[in-house]
Backbone of each chain as ProteinMPNN parsed JSONL, in Angstrom:
{"seq_chain_A": "XXXXXXXXXXXXXXXXXXXXXXXXXXXXXXXXXXXXXXXXXXXXXXXXXXXXXXXXXXXXXXXXXXXXXXXXXXXXXXXXXXXXXXXXXXXXXXXXXXXXXXXXXXXXXXXXXX", "coords_chain_A": {"N_chain_A": [[47.87, 5.679, 56.773], [49.828, 3.28, 58.364], [50.269, 0.434, 60.388], [51.642, -2.004, 62.453], [51.049, -4.324, 65.216], [52.858, -6.573, 66.97], [52.076, -8.764, 69.744], [53.985, -9.908, 72.58], [57.0, -10.329, 72.869], [58.695, -11.945, 72.996], [58.207, -15.682, 72.704], [57.495, -19.042, 74.12], [57.909, -22.222, 73.152], [57.354, -26.074, 73.576], [59.239, -28.427, 71.735], [56.891, -29.895, 68.977], [54.699, -28.817, 69.99], [51.965, -26.628, 69.521], [52.52, -23.775, 67.703], [51.793, -20.332, 67.996], [51.857, -17.015, 67.023], [50.983, -13.724, 67.032], [49.639, -11.2, 65.668], [48.479, -7.895, 64.869], [47.022, -5.54, 62.809], [46.953, -2.185, 61.392], [45.386, -0.266, 58.938], [44.756, 2.193, 56.13], [43.719, 1.492, 54.2], [42.479, -1.597, 52.156], [44.6, -4.25, 53.45], [47.945, -5.181, 52.488], [49.431, -8.133, 53.867], [51.91, -9.606, 55.566], [54.46, -12.535, 56.636], [57.506, -12.47, 57.835], [60.73, -14.285, 58.121], [63.594, -14.319, 60.27], [66.899, -15.83, 60.772], [69.243, -15.963, 62.95], [72.117, -13.481, 62.236], [71.162, -13.471, 59.583], [69.309, -12.171, 56.6], [65.763, -11.361, 55.854], [63.173, -13.868, 55.456], [60.683, -14.559, 53.312], [57.732, -15.871, 54.572], [54.955, -16.018, 54.113], [52.272, -14.733, 52.405], [49.339, -12.26, 52.74], [46.757, -11.616, 50.093], [44.292, -10.736, 49.874], [43.124, -13.372, 48.333], [42.382, -15.47, 49.484], [41.336, -16.013, 52.704], [42.822, -17.819, 54.585], [45.867, -18.503, 54.895], [48.653, -20.272, 53.163], [52.001, -21.266, 54.05], [55.558, -21.391, 53.659], [57.377, -24.378, 55.239], [55.299, -25.338, 56.946], [53.967, -23.497, 57.987], [50.955, -21.444, 58.675], [48.623, -18.599, 58.131], [45.587, -16.862, 59.307], [43.956, -14.405, 58.064], [41.659, -11.841, 59.675], [39.271, -9.951, 59.048], [37.642, -8.671, 60.635], [38.645, -8.343, 63.353], [40.861, -7.353, 62.686], [43.284, -8.817, 62.551], [45.911, -11.212, 62.036], [47.164, -13.638, 62.487], [50.101, -15.778, 63.187], [50.152, -19.274, 62.43], [51.43, -22.66, 63.287], [51.202, -26.28, 63.818], [52.672, -28.17, 64.825], [55.758, -27.403, 66.68], [59.26, -27.384, 65.621], [62.168, -27.777, 66.441], [64.222, -26.234, 64.899], [62.453, -24.095, 63.905], [63.169, -21.986, 65.452], [63.679, -18.838, 65.819], [63.275, -15.317, 64.824], [60.508, -13.673, 64.324], [58.57, -11.602, 61.999], [55.692, -9.561, 61.286], [54.189, -8.013, 58.679], [53.019, -4.776, 57.253], [51.678, -3.743, 53.794], [50.645, -1.087, 51.387], [49.139, 1.43, 52.238], [50.759, 3.596, 51.393], [50.517, 3.529, 48.919], [52.8, 2.269, 47.621], [55.356, -0.731, 47.462], [56.21, -0.424, 49.992], [57.113, -1.741, 53.124], [55.806, -2.111, 56.347], [57.184, -2.917, 59.346], [56.199, -5.157, 62.48], [57.223, -4.939, 65.799], [58.532, -7.417, 65.884], [59.018, -10.957, 66.938], [60.552, -13.176, 69.003], [60.729, -16.573, 68.599], [61.127, -19.395, 70.887], [62.134, -22.592, 70.878], [61.932, -25.502, 72.717], [63.655, -28.503, 73.752]], "CA_chain_A": [[48.846, 5.32, 57.44], [49.39, 1.684, 58.471], [50.856, 0.063, 61.697], [51.394, -3.413, 63.236], [51.595, -4.593, 66.455], [53.082, -7.752, 67.432], [52.055, -9.207, 70.988], [54.761, -10.592, 72.91], [58.514, -10.288, 71.984], [59.21, -13.382, 73.157], [56.951, -16.895, 72.865], [58.355, -20.255, 74.433], [57.17, -23.307, 73.381], [58.157, -27.242, 73.396], [59.146, -29.188, 70.36], [55.933, -30.342, 69.314], [53.607, -27.79, 70.624], [51.449, -25.449, 68.682], [53.072, -22.279, 67.883], [50.802, -18.996, 67.9], [52.239, -15.783, 67.008], [49.862, -12.908, 67.176], [49.604, -9.706, 64.814], [47.19, -6.991, 64.603], [47.435, -4.402, 61.976], [45.859, -0.736, 61.239], [45.492, 0.307, 57.414], [43.939, 2.662, 56.275], [43.105, 0.883, 52.664], [42.462, -2.922, 52.312], [45.99, -4.443, 53.415], [48.538, -6.796, 52.17], [49.842, -8.778, 55.001], [53.252, -10.532, 55.308], [55.244, -12.964, 57.898], [58.814, -12.969, 57.597], [61.265, -15.023, 59.445], [64.968, -13.866, 60.472], [67.459, -16.553, 61.525], [70.594, -15.367, 63.342], [73.064, -13.326, 61.13], [70.657, -13.524, 57.979], [68.414, -11.321, 56.023], [64.425, -12.084, 56.292], [62.426, -14.932, 54.455], [59.336, -14.42, 53.303], [56.891, -17.422, 54.964], [53.578, -16.216, 53.762], [51.548, -13.591, 52.107], [48.054, -12.145, 52.251], [46.73, -10.459, 49.004], [43.072, -10.939, 49.329], [42.656, -13.918, 47.46], [41.868, -16.069, 50.369], [41.555, -15.829, 54.263], [43.85, -18.599, 55.207], [47.355, -18.329, 53.813], [49.804, -21.395, 53.346], [53.012, -20.687, 53.65], [56.553, -22.316, 53.816], [57.774, -24.722, 56.556], [53.842, -25.683, 57.615], [53.383, -22.552, 58.493], [50.11, -20.797, 57.887], [48.12, -17.745, 58.917], [44.285, -16.411, 58.861], [43.004, -13.039, 57.975], [40.295, -11.961, 60.159], [39.218, -8.42, 58.752], [36.807, -7.954, 62.104], [39.607, -8.426, 64.119], [42.281, -6.756, 62.008], [44.557, -9.608, 62.917], [46.737, -11.963, 60.875], [48.155, -14.552, 63.418], [50.779, -17.101, 62.513], [50.314, -20.532, 63.197], [51.972, -24.226, 62.862], [50.484, -27.382, 64.418], [53.835, -28.641, 65.768], [56.988, -26.665, 66.81], [60.388, -28.144, 65.496], [63.776, -27.084, 66.727], [64.69, -25.366, 63.345], [61.619, -23.235, 64.1], [63.554, -21.257, 66.595], [64.249, -17.763, 65.032], [62.587, -14.087, 65.257], [59.462, -13.61, 63.034], [58.102, -10.432, 61.745], [54.528, -9.329, 60.684], [54.45, -6.662, 57.987], [51.864, -4.616, 56.169], [52.096, -2.671, 52.992], [49.587, -0.677, 50.688], [48.642, 2.807, 52.645], [51.503, 4.449, 50.54], [50.634, 3.084, 47.255], [53.971, 1.336, 47.045], [55.215, -1.929, 48.286], [56.92, -0.537, 50.975], [56.806, -2.758, 54.143], [55.602, -1.471, 57.818], [57.159, -3.889, 60.141], [56.029, -5.025, 63.864], [58.737, -5.092, 66.605], [59.259, -8.859, 65.892], [58.442, -11.707, 67.984], [61.426, -14.264, 69.157], [60.148, -18.057, 68.834], [62.301, -19.866, 71.424], [61.692, -23.948, 71.074], [62.826, -26.175, 73.835], [63.2, -30.13, 73.331]], "C_chain_A": [[48.525, 3.698, 57.761], [50.467, 1.546, 60.015], [50.847, -1.072, 61.718], [52.055, -3.605, 64.295], [51.468, -5.973, 66.78], [52.909, -8.145, 68.714], [52.899, -10.17, 71.688], [56.206, -10.534, 72.141], [58.911, -11.415, 72.124], [58.095, -14.666, 73.625], [57.971, -18.244, 73.1], [57.406, -21.385, 74.043], [57.773, -24.641, 73.19], [57.941, -27.567, 72.141], [57.653, -29.943, 70.321], [54.718, -29.929, 69.541], [53.208, -26.919, 69.633], [52.174, -24.166, 69.018], [51.966, -21.202, 67.233], [51.514, -17.945, 67.89], [51.244, -14.779, 66.505], [50.519, -11.497, 66.393], [48.562, -9.075, 64.594], [47.836, -5.834, 63.6], [46.213, -3.263, 61.724], [46.238, -0.554, 59.907], [44.555, 0.868, 57.115], [42.946, 2.572, 54.577], [43.417, -0.626, 53.203], [44.256, -3.409, 52.13], [46.556, -5.743, 52.679], [49.337, -7.151, 53.405], [50.777, -9.681, 54.728], [53.646, -11.031, 56.724], [56.541, -13.278, 57.173], [59.73, -13.675, 59.0], [62.998, -14.463, 59.549], [65.747, -14.988, 61.247], [68.858, -15.966, 61.814], [71.574, -14.846, 62.262], [72.799, -13.491, 59.58], [69.537, -12.237, 57.633], [66.786, -12.106, 56.628], [63.839, -12.904, 55.089], [61.27, -14.791, 54.523], [58.753, -15.929, 53.61], [55.715, -17.437, 54.657], [53.488, -14.731, 53.735], [50.101, -13.209, 52.192], [47.676, -11.136, 51.215], [45.329, -10.403, 48.238], [42.228, -11.833, 48.578], [41.764, -15.469, 48.367], [42.488, -15.797, 51.864], [42.401, -16.578, 54.89], [44.953, -19.08, 54.027], [48.139, -19.561, 54.055], [50.763, -21.023, 53.213], [54.287, -22.027, 53.757], [56.523, -23.054, 55.118], [56.742, -25.201, 57.317], [53.39, -24.539, 58.08], [51.891, -22.058, 57.961], [49.257, -19.599, 58.631], [46.548, -17.019, 58.529], [43.95, -15.11, 58.974], [42.032, -12.923, 58.476], [40.147, -10.178, 59.926], [38.594, -7.66, 60.43], [37.592, -7.53, 63.275], [40.696, -7.795, 63.898], [43.743, -7.544, 62.629], [44.99, -10.603, 61.799], [47.717, -12.807, 61.415], [48.73, -15.771, 62.727], [50.5, -18.203, 63.256], [50.873, -21.802, 62.634], [51.715, -25.193, 64.203], [51.526, -27.726, 65.431], [55.455, -27.884, 65.535], [58.153, -27.715, 66.527], [61.611, -27.137, 65.988], [64.213, -26.055, 65.928], [63.615, -24.313, 63.43], [62.198, -21.754, 64.823], [64.319, -19.914, 65.667], [63.049, -16.322, 65.538], [61.856, -14.155, 63.975], [58.639, -12.127, 63.224], [57.189, -10.261, 60.911], [54.795, -7.897, 59.601], [53.124, -6.224, 57.146], [52.549, -3.531, 54.868], [50.724, -2.261, 52.187], [49.252, 0.789, 51.009], [49.553, 3.54, 51.575], [51.373, 4.24, 49.13], [51.833, 2.774, 47.044], [54.009, 0.224, 47.91], [56.275, -1.769, 49.328], [56.264, -0.931, 52.292], [57.012, -1.976, 55.663], [56.056, -2.682, 58.603], [56.667, -4.029, 61.865], [57.346, -5.145, 64.358], [59.445, -6.736, 66.664], [58.787, -9.844, 67.103], [59.607, -12.833, 67.847], [60.668, -15.686, 69.447], [61.52, -18.702, 69.722], [61.588, -21.483, 71.62], [62.802, -24.817, 71.978], [62.502, -27.806, 73.647], [62.328, -30.778, 74.454]], "O_chain_A": [[47.496, 3.056, 57.549], [51.193, 2.414, 60.501], [49.997, -1.558, 60.971], [53.223, -3.286, 64.516], [50.395, -6.566, 66.886], [53.97, -7.81, 69.24], [52.62, -11.349, 71.465], [56.353, -10.7, 70.93], [59.573, -11.922, 71.219], [57.356, -14.636, 74.609], [58.987, -18.454, 72.438], [56.28, -21.487, 74.529], [58.844, -24.564, 72.587], [56.963, -27.271, 71.455], [57.207, -30.501, 71.324], [53.723, -30.617, 69.313], [54.054, -26.441, 68.877], [52.388, -23.64, 70.11], [51.434, -21.328, 66.13], [52.005, -17.772, 69.005], [50.656, -15.08, 65.466], [51.617, -10.967, 66.567], [47.612, -9.675, 64.089], [48.976, -5.38, 63.691], [44.994, -3.4, 61.822], [47.435, -0.673, 59.648], [43.451, 0.494, 57.513], [42.024, 3.219, 54.08], [44.15, -0.958, 54.135], [44.997, -3.131, 51.187], [46.029, -6.815, 52.382], [49.937, -6.21, 53.925], [50.644, -10.501, 53.819], [53.395, -10.411, 57.757], [56.696, -14.056, 56.231], [59.557, -13.641, 60.219], [63.466, -14.232, 58.434], [65.341, -15.185, 62.393], [69.539, -15.521, 60.889], [71.902, -15.643, 61.383], [73.606, -13.602, 58.657], [69.076, -11.502, 58.506], [66.644, -13.006, 57.455], [64.038, -12.594, 53.915], [60.662, -14.849, 55.592], [59.17, -16.949, 53.061], [55.095, -18.497, 54.749], [54.045, -13.849, 54.387], [49.442, -14.033, 51.559], [48.096, -9.981, 51.285], [45.032, -10.217, 47.058], [41.093, -11.567, 48.182], [40.87, -16.202, 47.944], [43.641, -15.49, 52.166], [42.872, -16.06, 55.903], [44.935, -19.656, 52.939], [48.281, -19.889, 55.233], [50.885, -20.285, 52.235], [54.057, -23.23, 53.887], [55.846, -22.622, 56.051], [57.07, -25.558, 58.449], [52.297, -24.57, 58.644], [51.651, -22.299, 56.778], [49.241, -19.701, 59.858], [46.419, -16.64, 57.365], [43.635, -14.69, 60.087], [41.148, -13.686, 58.088], [40.807, -9.338, 60.537], [38.927, -6.659, 61.063], [37.309, -6.597, 64.027], [41.522, -7.627, 64.795], [44.815, -7.069, 63.003], [44.361, -10.698, 60.745], [48.884, -12.828, 61.023], [48.154, -16.549, 61.967], [50.554, -18.229, 64.486], [50.746, -21.962, 61.42], [51.988, -24.875, 65.36], [51.355, -27.616, 66.645], [56.108, -27.851, 64.492], [58.101, -28.81, 67.088], [61.745, -25.926, 65.813], [64.57, -24.987, 66.423], [64.032, -23.33, 62.818], [61.661, -20.655, 64.685], [65.333, -20.053, 64.982], [62.202, -16.407, 66.427], [62.291, -14.53, 62.886], [58.21, -11.659, 64.279], [57.415, -10.629, 59.759], [55.54, -6.955, 59.87], [52.371, -6.99, 56.545], [53.537, -2.801, 54.941], [49.751, -3.007, 52.296], [49.058, 1.479, 50.008], [48.877, 4.182, 50.77], [52.099, 4.768, 48.288], [52.103, 3.084, 45.883], [53.207, 0.002, 48.818], [57.093, -2.65, 49.592], [55.123, -0.581, 52.59], [58.036, -1.413, 56.048], [55.248, -3.609, 58.549], [56.771, -3.0, 62.532], [58.361, -5.373, 63.7], [60.46, -7.125, 67.243], [58.228, -9.404, 68.107], [59.713, -13.415, 66.767], [60.054, -15.838, 70.503], [62.684, -18.554, 69.349], [60.637, -21.628, 72.389], [64.033, -24.809, 71.951], [61.382, -28.274, 73.446], [61.915, -31.931, 74.327]]}, "seq_chain_B": "XXXXXXXXXXXXXXXXXXXXXXXXXXXXXXXXXXXXXXXXXXXXXXXXXXXXXXXXXXXXXXXXXXXXXXXXXXXXXXXXXXXXXXXXXXXXXXXXXXXXXXXXXXXXXXXXXX", "coords_chain_B": {"N_chain_B": [[68.239, -18.876, 40.224], [70.481, -16.193, 41.608], [70.242, -14.761, 44.445], [69.353, -11.565, 46.439], [72.369, -9.777, 47.043], [74.526, -8.395, 48.865], [77.108, -5.675, 49.757], [79.741, -4.355, 51.714], [79.583, -7.108, 54.374], [80.143, -6.663, 56.761], [81.028, -3.781, 58.743], [83.225, -1.354, 60.003], [83.5, 1.767, 61.136], [84.225, 4.927, 62.097], [82.844, 7.592, 64.449], [81.434, 10.672, 62.371], [82.699, 9.778, 59.927], [82.09, 8.525, 56.794], [79.981, 6.383, 54.796], [79.398, 3.98, 52.423], [77.069, 1.613, 50.861], [76.258, -1.541, 49.41], [74.319, -3.128, 47.155], [73.14, -5.702, 44.985], [70.685, -6.654, 43.124], [68.022, -9.153, 42.755], [68.287, -10.95, 39.616], [66.715, -9.078, 36.927], [64.813, -7.725, 38.732], [63.702, -4.75, 39.175], [62.926, -2.871, 41.549], [64.444, -1.528, 44.214], [64.597, -1.685, 47.771], [65.237, -0.101, 50.823], [66.301, -1.051, 54.255], [66.638, -0.207, 57.845], [67.699, -1.888, 60.417], [67.498, -2.042, 63.793], [68.006, -2.812, 67.545], [66.535, -1.344, 68.96], [64.829, 0.245, 67.499], [63.736, -1.363, 66.063], [62.665, -2.613, 62.571], [63.007, -0.235, 60.297], [61.671, 1.71, 57.396], [63.752, 3.101, 54.693], [64.386, 4.117, 51.857], [63.063, 3.466, 48.694], [63.746, 2.363, 45.53], [63.176, 3.17, 42.023], [63.923, 2.057, 38.767], [66.038, 3.8, 38.687], [65.163, 6.025, 39.835], [64.01, 7.756, 42.885], [61.306, 6.776, 44.274], [59.973, 6.516, 47.052], [60.42, 7.502, 50.185], [61.576, 7.217, 53.602], [61.44, 8.307, 57.035], [63.911, 9.521, 57.649], [67.176, 11.475, 58.612], [68.748, 13.853, 56.142], [71.085, 12.804, 56.14], [71.284, 10.23, 55.176], [71.232, 8.854, 52.171], [70.657, 7.644, 48.79], [71.225, 5.819, 45.844], [70.486, 4.813, 42.502], [71.377, 2.38, 40.153], [71.861, 1.699, 36.306], [71.614, -0.527, 35.916], [70.261, -1.588, 37.838], [71.175, -2.126, 40.406], [72.211, -1.046, 43.585], [73.224, 1.685, 45.585], [73.4, 2.917, 49.012], [74.317, 6.074, 51.12], [75.843, 6.941, 54.008], [76.275, 9.757, 55.48], [78.304, 11.872, 57.765], [78.801, 10.099, 60.144], [76.971, 8.737, 63.059], [76.974, 7.406, 66.541], [74.439, 6.122, 66.738], [73.87, 5.475, 64.3], [74.596, 2.827, 63.921], [73.642, -0.201, 62.922], [72.185, -2.945, 61.28], [71.741, -3.047, 58.033], [69.425, -3.499, 55.514], [68.917, -4.615, 52.238], [66.236, -5.056, 49.93], [64.934, -6.721, 47.171], [62.549, -5.998, 44.346], [60.049, -6.879, 41.848], [58.558, -4.521, 40.902], [56.957, -1.726, 42.16], [54.825, -1.621, 43.051], [52.185, -1.993, 45.024], [51.661, -4.483, 47.825], [53.418, -6.031, 46.421], [55.886, -8.729, 46.471], [58.77, -8.771, 48.226], [62.241, -9.279, 48.511], [64.868, -10.115, 50.226], [67.991, -9.321, 50.885], [71.172, -10.565, 53.022], [72.333, -8.626, 54.371], [73.958, -5.901, 55.584], [76.165, -5.335, 58.101], [76.53, -2.656, 60.172], [78.888, -1.049, 62.279], [79.444, 1.504, 64.457], [81.954, 3.428, 66.003]], "CA_chain_B": [[68.39, -17.185, 40.053], [71.131, -15.754, 42.474], [69.452, -13.993, 45.535], [69.854, -10.309, 46.657], [73.527, -9.861, 47.444], [75.041, -6.808, 49.681], [78.355, -5.828, 50.228], [80.228, -5.45, 52.256], [78.787, -7.637, 54.811], [80.376, -6.137, 57.896], [82.007, -2.561, 58.525], [83.392, -0.51, 61.24], [83.691, 3.083, 61.192], [84.349, 5.744, 63.413], [81.811, 8.95, 64.039], [82.096, 11.494, 61.45], [83.066, 9.249, 58.738], [80.705, 8.291, 55.732], [79.969, 5.026, 54.898], [78.642, 3.564, 51.035], [76.778, 0.071, 51.169], [76.064, -1.748, 48.037], [73.088, -3.835, 46.913], [72.421, -6.013, 43.572], [68.903, -6.681, 43.338], [67.901, -10.462, 41.977], [68.324, -10.425, 38.131], [65.127, -9.033, 36.767], [64.117, -6.782, 39.579], [64.053, -3.193, 38.709], [62.893, -1.975, 42.452], [65.365, -1.667, 45.47], [64.337, -0.655, 49.06], [66.635, -0.124, 51.829], [65.492, -0.826, 55.812], [67.486, -0.352, 58.936], [67.094, -2.583, 61.477], [68.369, -1.88, 65.133], [67.34, -3.535, 68.477], [65.38, -0.416, 69.861], [63.717, 0.689, 66.784], [63.341, -2.594, 64.895], [62.601, -2.196, 61.17], [62.4, 0.98, 59.523], [62.02, 1.806, 55.925], [64.946, 4.425, 54.414], [63.943, 4.682, 50.68], [62.986, 2.894, 47.567], [64.44, 3.058, 44.241], [62.811, 2.28, 40.804], [64.387, 2.763, 37.288], [67.039, 4.782, 38.723], [64.232, 7.01, 40.627], [63.578, 7.353, 44.105], [59.858, 6.617, 44.578], [59.504, 6.596, 48.175], [61.263, 7.903, 51.219], [61.277, 7.042, 55.028], [61.39, 9.409, 58.061], [65.363, 9.411, 58.108], [67.844, 12.675, 58.08], [69.251, 13.897, 54.826], [72.474, 12.244, 56.092], [70.991, 9.324, 54.333], [70.982, 9.319, 50.671], [70.922, 6.693, 48.03], [70.824, 6.2, 44.427], [70.251, 3.248, 42.066], [72.113, 2.742, 38.788], [70.901, 1.591, 35.067], [71.643, -2.036, 36.028], [69.467, -1.935, 39.009], [72.248, -1.937, 41.624], [71.684, 0.34, 44.406], [73.828, 1.9, 46.955], [73.099, 4.094, 50.148], [75.35, 6.45, 51.688], [75.472, 7.64, 55.086], [77.611, 11.087, 55.945], [78.694, 12.265, 59.222], [77.957, 8.828, 60.704], [76.536, 8.823, 64.37], [76.849, 6.113, 67.178], [72.923, 5.763, 66.581], [73.537, 4.789, 63.095], [75.012, 1.21, 64.036], [72.697, -1.154, 62.79], [71.91, -3.969, 60.261], [70.947, -2.31, 56.647], [68.966, -4.489, 54.81], [68.276, -4.479, 50.893], [65.401, -5.784, 49.315], [64.491, -6.049, 45.547], [61.138, -6.456, 44.029], [59.865, -6.728, 40.426], [57.846, -3.341, 40.843], [56.651, -0.91, 43.56], [53.12, -2.0, 43.139], [51.536, -2.228, 46.576], [51.616, -6.135, 47.725], [54.509, -7.012, 45.937], [56.679, -9.449, 47.427], [60.178, -8.214, 48.364], [63.343, -10.456, 48.463], [65.895, -9.677, 51.321], [69.656, -9.929, 51.21], [71.844, -11.107, 54.286], [72.308, -7.497, 55.001], [75.349, -5.036, 56.212], [76.341, -5.081, 59.742], [77.374, -1.25, 60.434], [79.329, -0.532, 63.808], [80.151, 3.118, 64.36], [82.574, 3.717, 67.093]], "C_chain_B": [[69.38, -17.179, 41.608], [70.035, -14.611, 43.453], [70.31, -12.305, 45.449], [71.345, -10.19, 47.414], [73.891, -8.262, 47.974], [76.493, -7.115, 49.741], [78.781, -4.42, 50.841], [78.955, -5.959, 53.485], [78.721, -7.363, 56.397], [81.179, -4.86, 57.531], [81.974, -1.894, 59.778], [83.942, 0.786, 60.996], [83.802, 3.771, 62.436], [83.55, 7.031, 63.084], [82.374, 9.831, 63.216], [82.474, 11.314, 60.022], [81.774, 8.898, 57.763], [81.214, 7.053, 54.979], [79.063, 4.89, 53.228], [78.269, 1.874, 51.409], [76.258, -0.194, 49.855], [75.089, -2.864, 48.132], [73.001, -4.165, 45.389], [71.351, -6.756, 44.029], [69.007, -8.417, 42.542], [67.747, -9.753, 40.211], [66.583, -10.333, 37.662], [64.398, -8.041, 37.339], [64.656, -5.389, 39.57], [63.442, -2.414, 40.086], [63.666, -2.628, 43.607], [64.986, -0.947, 46.563], [65.585, -1.008, 50.0], [66.0, -0.247, 52.936], [66.774, -0.703, 56.549], [67.042, -1.058, 59.784], [68.13, -2.592, 63.183], [67.168, -2.684, 66.642], [66.206, -2.421, 69.427], [64.439, -0.15, 68.837], [63.043, -0.323, 65.767], [63.629, -2.083, 63.446], [62.268, -1.215, 60.641], [62.961, 1.374, 57.944], [63.144, 3.02, 55.535], [64.335, 4.864, 53.059], [63.702, 3.503, 49.679], [63.136, 3.504, 46.364], [63.53, 2.376, 43.178], [63.144, 3.035, 39.499], [65.066, 4.069, 37.932], [66.117, 6.364, 39.542], [63.909, 6.644, 41.948], [61.94, 7.801, 44.338], [59.308, 6.665, 45.722], [60.365, 6.527, 49.319], [60.84, 7.73, 52.476], [61.507, 8.649, 55.709], [63.232, 9.512, 58.583], [65.837, 11.029, 57.61], [68.374, 12.402, 56.627], [70.796, 13.42, 55.046], [72.568, 10.633, 55.319], [70.746, 9.143, 53.042], [71.11, 7.963, 49.887], [70.735, 6.883, 46.707], [70.965, 4.618, 43.986], [70.599, 3.627, 40.287], [71.095, 2.02, 37.325], [70.65, 0.063, 35.281], [70.924, -2.54, 37.257], [69.959, -1.957, 40.173], [71.916, -0.798, 42.237], [72.69, 0.511, 45.403], [73.261, 3.057, 47.529], [74.218, 4.572, 50.915], [74.919, 7.24, 52.837], [76.763, 8.6, 55.534], [77.519, 11.396, 57.241], [78.181, 11.264, 60.085], [77.912, 9.387, 62.554], [76.643, 7.278, 64.938], [75.648, 5.629, 66.998], [72.803, 5.155, 65.131], [74.083, 3.05, 63.122], [73.867, 0.467, 64.042], [72.895, -2.339, 61.613], [71.023, -3.299, 59.244], [70.616, -3.425, 55.717], [68.55, -4.127, 53.398], [67.379, -5.221, 50.634], [65.143, -5.577, 48.036], [63.194, -6.882, 45.244], [61.312, -6.508, 42.513], [59.35, -5.443, 40.021], [57.8, -2.745, 42.341], [55.485, -0.958, 43.497], [52.75, -2.671, 44.67], [51.33, -3.937, 46.739], [52.72, -6.607, 47.107], [55.491, -7.448, 46.527], [58.34, -8.683, 47.401], [60.987, -9.256, 48.739], [64.247, -9.547, 49.224], [67.225, -10.104, 50.844], [69.889, -10.187, 52.813], [71.87, -9.572, 55.074], [73.722, -6.791, 55.225], [75.206, -4.486, 57.533], [77.187, -3.873, 59.878], [77.445, -1.171, 61.614], [80.013, 0.838, 63.66], [80.608, 3.093, 65.815], [82.807, 5.038, 67.373]], "O_chain_B": [[69.128, -17.936, 42.545], [69.217, -13.826, 42.974], [71.298, -11.934, 44.814], [71.327, -10.622, 48.567], [73.511, -7.213, 47.454], [77.044, -8.215, 49.77], [78.184, -3.409, 50.471], [77.826, -5.478, 53.578], [77.786, -7.634, 57.15], [81.817, -4.709, 56.489], [80.992, -1.823, 60.516], [85.093, 0.757, 60.559], [83.547, 3.334, 63.558], [83.474, 7.533, 61.963], [83.599, 9.941, 63.162], [82.577, 12.179, 59.152], [80.605, 9.051, 58.118], [82.36, 6.753, 54.645], [78.167, 5.691, 52.963], [78.986, 1.105, 52.049], [75.835, 0.731, 49.162], [75.047, -3.522, 49.171], [72.834, -3.268, 44.563], [71.193, -7.341, 45.101], [69.983, -8.759, 41.874], [67.339, -8.679, 39.769], [65.632, -11.08, 37.893], [63.485, -7.471, 36.74], [65.783, -5.009, 39.886], [63.387, -1.199, 39.897], [63.63, -3.813, 43.936], [64.978, 0.283, 46.514], [66.5, -1.829, 49.933], [64.954, 0.402, 52.941], [67.849, -1.017, 56.039], [65.842, -0.933, 60.028], [69.219, -3.114, 63.421], [65.966, -2.947, 66.618], [65.368, -2.709, 70.281], [63.247, -0.265, 69.12], [62.136, -0.146, 64.953], [64.559, -1.335, 63.143], [61.063, -1.14, 60.396], [64.094, 1.364, 57.464], [63.233, 3.912, 56.379], [63.766, 5.955, 53.054], [64.282, 2.465, 49.997], [62.854, 4.659, 46.048], [63.143, 1.218, 43.335], [62.819, 4.18, 39.183], [64.659, 5.206, 37.696], [66.592, 7.493, 39.667], [63.579, 5.499, 42.254], [61.52, 8.942, 44.528], [58.092, 6.858, 45.706], [61.055, 5.519, 49.465], [59.669, 8.058, 52.668], [61.674, 9.732, 55.148], [63.611, 9.56, 59.754], [65.305, 11.694, 56.722], [68.465, 11.323, 56.04], [71.64, 13.653, 54.18], [73.595, 10.037, 54.995], [69.561, 9.409, 52.84], [71.768, 7.11, 50.482], [70.184, 7.899, 46.283], [71.327, 3.63, 44.623], [70.293, 4.554, 39.536], [69.872, 1.885, 37.362], [69.632, -0.501, 34.878], [70.975, -3.709, 37.639], [69.176, -1.802, 41.11], [71.459, 0.22, 41.718], [73.036, -0.462, 46.073], [72.755, 3.991, 46.907], [75.043, 3.782, 51.373], [73.962, 8.015, 52.834], [77.901, 8.24, 55.836], [76.474, 11.105, 57.824], [77.176, 11.5, 60.756], [78.657, 10.204, 63.095], [76.499, 6.252, 64.274], [75.669, 4.402, 67.1], [71.843, 4.465, 64.79], [73.82, 2.26, 62.216], [73.121, 0.437, 65.021], [74.027, -2.443, 61.142], [69.843, -3.017, 59.451], [71.467, -4.168, 55.228], [67.725, -3.215, 53.363], [67.551, -6.343, 51.11], [65.087, -4.423, 47.611], [62.857, -7.985, 45.674], [62.377, -6.267, 41.944], [59.592, -5.1, 38.863], [58.385, -3.137, 43.351], [54.958, -0.017, 44.089], [53.122, -3.739, 45.157], [50.867, -4.584, 45.8], [52.974, -7.791, 47.326], [56.135, -6.645, 47.202], [58.811, -8.128, 46.408], [60.454, -10.201, 49.322], [64.381, -8.363, 48.916], [67.432, -11.248, 50.439], [69.018, -10.051, 53.672], [71.464, -9.432, 56.228], [74.667, -7.5, 54.883], [74.49, -3.59, 57.982], [78.407, -3.952, 59.736], [76.414, -1.186, 62.287], [80.927, 1.144, 62.894], [79.838, 2.8, 66.73], [83.397, 5.355, 68.406]]}, "name": "protein", "num_of_chains": 2, "seq": "XXXXXXXXXXXXXXXXXXXXXXXXXXXXXXXXXXXXXXXXXXXXXXXXXXXXXXXXXXXXXXXXXXXXXXXXXXXXXXXXXXXXXXXXXXXXXXXXXXXXXXXXXXXXXXXXXXXXXXXXXXXXXXXXXXXXXXXXXXXXXXXXXXXXXXXXXXXXXXXXXXXXXXXXXXXXXXXXXXXXXXXXXXXXXXXXXXXXXXXXXXXXXXXXXXXXXXXXXXXXXXXXXXXX"}
């Protein structure tokens, strides 16, 4: 079985501030972890993924995430927020079913103020 | 390469009717997965197809069904629609069903049941 918990349904930051979106996972096998972003009325776009090659994963648009096995976490960060980062972010895990099926967290809405 | 396409983008139906949604994967992708997104339940996995065979299935009633054609295009059908079926239905394609494989999402079909 696998599950994902995203802490905070909404996170507000000022433009230029650090972005930190939290994700904790549970998996009975070594997990594959993903962060997706969803803009209004659009599908999901992959930001980055962890596949055990390196614990610090760099993605698109300046985002990165660090896999911490001891904390079962995969938090998403960006040093400086931009207005265009305002969107909903989803953490997901795959692996325990043996397929590429994704189990998603509930999502975190990132709000960026000028 | 063209991305995942879904048709129609918007659909309005009444309770008791049935509906068919279509998904065309990225060229060369043979795996297609379907997800339901609602404000209350978030993103939930419906089913995954590979080479015209259903490989994995989520926890949805039998009113939800799908199929995949020889060209990898997929359709999902919902019969006897209920108000709770109102959702964004997302299709994702991938090169295979191997766990950890990246899934590429389409823009979704917004279904409203009245």
